[in-house]
C-alpha positions in Angstrom: 16.4 -17.7 -1.0 12.9 -16.5 -1.8 12.5 -13.1 -3.5 11.8 -10.3 -1.1 8.2 -9.2 -1.2 7.5 -5.7 -2.5 7.2 -3.0 0.1 3.7 -2.7 1.7 1.3 -1.0 -0.6 3.7 -1.2 -3.6 3.7 1.5 -6.3 0.6 3.3 -5.0 2.4 4.1 -1.7 5.7 4.8 -3.5 3.9 7.4 -5.6 2.5 9.3 -2.6 5.9 9.1 -0.7 8.0 10.5 -3.5 9.9 13.5 -2.2 8.3 16.6 -3.6 4.9 15.0 -4.2 3.2 17.8 -2.2 5.3 20.7 -3.5 2.8 21.8 -6.2 -0.4 21.1 -4.2 -1.0 24.9 -3.8 -1.0 25.2 -7.6 -3.5 22.5 -8.2 -7.2 22.9 -8.6 -9.6 22.1 -5.8 -10.8 19.1 -7.7 -7.3 17.8 -8.1 -6.4 18.3 -4.5 -9.6 16.5 -3.4 -8.9 13.7 -5.8 -5.3 13.3 -4.4 -6.7 13.4 -0.9 -9.2 10.6 -1.8 -6.4 8.6 -3.4 -4.3 8.9 -0.3 -7.2 7.9 1.9 -7.8 4.8 -0.2 -4.1 3.9 0.1 -4.1 4.4 3.8 -7.2 2.2 4.2 -5.5 -0.5 2.2 -2.4 -0.2 4.4 -4.5 -0.3 7.6 -6.3 -3.4 6.5 -3.0 -5.1 5.6 -1.5 -4.1 8.9 -4.5 -5.7 10.8 -4.0 -8.9 8.8 -0.3 -8.9 9.6 -0.7 -8.1 13.2 -3.3 -10.9 13.6 -0.8 -13.4 12.2 2.0 -12.0 14.3 -0.2 -12.2 17.5 -1.0 -15.9 16.7 2.7 -16.8 16.0 3.9 -15.0 19.1 1.3 -16.7 21.3 2.2 -20.1 19.8 5.8 -19.4 20.7 4.8 -18.5 24.3 2.5 -21.5 24.5 5.4 -23.8 23.7 7.7 -22.1 26.1 5.2 -22.3 29.0 3.9 -25.7 28.0 0.7 -25.1 29.9 -1.2 -27.9 28.2 -3.7 -25.7 26.3 -3.9 -25.8 22.5 -3.5 -22.8 20.3 -7.2 -23.2 19.5 -8.1 -23.0 23.2 -6.1 -19.7 23.3 -7.7 -18.1 20.3 -10.4 -16.1 22.3 -7.6 -14.7 24.4 -5.5 -13.8 21.3 -8.4 -12.3 19.5 -9.3 -10.2 22.5 -5.9 -8.6 22.1 -4.9 -9.4 25.7 -1.4 -8.2 26.4 -1.3 -5.9 23.4 -0.4 -2.4 24.3 -2.5 0.7 23.6 -3.3 1.5 20.0 -1.0 4.1 18.4 -3.2 4.9 15.5 -4.5 8.3 14.8 -8.2 7.2 15.2 -9.1 8.3 11.7 -12.7 7.7 10.6 -12.5 5.6 7.5 -15.1 6.2 4.8 -13.9 3.7 2.3 -13.2 0.0 2.3 -10.0 -1.8 1.2 -9.9 -2.0 -2.5 -8.5 -5.5 -3.0 -8.4 -7.6 0.2 -7.2 -10.7 -1.6 -4.1 -9.0 -2.8 -3.3 -7.8 0.7 -3.8 -11.2 2.2 -1.5 -12.7 -0.5 1.1 -10.1 0.3 1.0 -11.0 4.0 1.2 -14.7 3.1 4.3 -14.0 1.0 6.2 -12.7 4.0 6.8 -16.2 5.4 7.9 -18.4 2.5 8.4 -22.0 3.7 6.5 -21.2 6.9 2.9 -22.4 6.5 1.0 -20.7 9.3 -2.1 -22.7 8.6 -0.2 -25.7 10.1 1.4 -23.7 12.9 1.4 -26.6 15.4 3.5 -28.6 13.0 6.2 -25.9 12.5 9.6 -26.3 14.2 10.5 -23.7 16.7 13.1 -22.3 14.3 10.5 -21.9 11.5 8.1 -20.3 13.9 10.8 -17.9 15.1 11.7 -17.1 11.4 8.1 -16.4 10.7 7.7 -14.1 13.7 10.8 -12.1 12.7 9.6 -11.7 9.1 6.2 -10.6 10.2 7.6 -8.2 12.8 10.0 -6.6 10.2 7.2 -6.3 7.7 4.9 -4.7 10.3 7.5 -2.1 11.2 8.1 -1.2 7.5 4.3 -1.1 6.8 3.7 1.1 9.8 6.4 3.5 8.6 4.9 3.7 5.1 1.4 4.1 6.6 2.6 7.1 8.7 4.1 8.7 5.6 0.8 8.3 3.7 -1.1 9.8 6.7 1.2 12.8 6.6 0.4 13.2 2.9 -3.3 13.0 3.7 -2.9 15.6 6.5 -1.0 17.9 4.2 -3.7 17.7 1.5 -6.5 18.2 4.1 -4.6 21.2 5.5 -4.3 22.7 2.0 -8.1 22.2 1.4 -8.8 23.8 4.8 -6.5 26.7 4.1 -8.3 27.4 0.9 -11.7 27.5 2.7 -10.3 29.6 5.5 -8.6 32.1 3.2 -11.7 32.4 1.0 -10.1 30.8 -2.1 -12.8 28.1 -2.0 -16.5 28.2 -1.5 -18.2 25.7 0.9 -21.5 26.1 -1.0 -19.8 25.0 -4.2 -18.4 21.9 -2.4 -21.8 21.0 -1.1 -23.3 21.5 -4.6 -20.6 19.2 -6.1 -21.2 16.5 -3.5 -25.0 16.7 -4.0 -24.6 15.6 -7.6 
C-alpha cells in the first residue's frame, strides 16, 4: 500500500489551524497581525489553486466514467470543451474572495495532487480499467473534501485576523494614515 499523502497544504496549514492560534492576536502588534493575515492569505491561495487542480482532474475522471457507462461513441478528447466549461457542476460555494497573490509553488501542488492516485496514471485515462478509474475518483473526491475543510479553516483564520485589524481601526487603536504611509514605502 502506498504511503498516504500529507494533508493539503501540509505544515503551513497545520500551523494556522492549531487550536489557540488566534488567542493572542489582540496582544500582537499591528505589523504582526498584518503579517499573519498575509501569511494566511498566501496559504489560502495555495489551497485554492490546489483545489482547482484537483477538481479539474476529478471532473475529467468522472466524465470518463460517465462516457464509458453511456457508451455514446465520443472520445474523452471530444468531451473536453464540455468538461472545461463546467457543464453539470453546481453553483460555486466559495466566498468570492479577491486574491491579490499568486500560488507560491505550483509544481509542488501539482505533485501533491498527482500523489493522490498512486498506480492510477490519469495521463493514460482511456487505458485504465474501470476499477482503477473508480479508485482514482474516490481518492480525488476524498482529498477534495479534506482540502475544502482545511481551506475553510484557513479562511476563518483570515477573517478573524481581518476582523481584529478592523476592530483596531474602528476603536481608534490604529491609524489609517500610518497604514497608508507604511504601504507607500
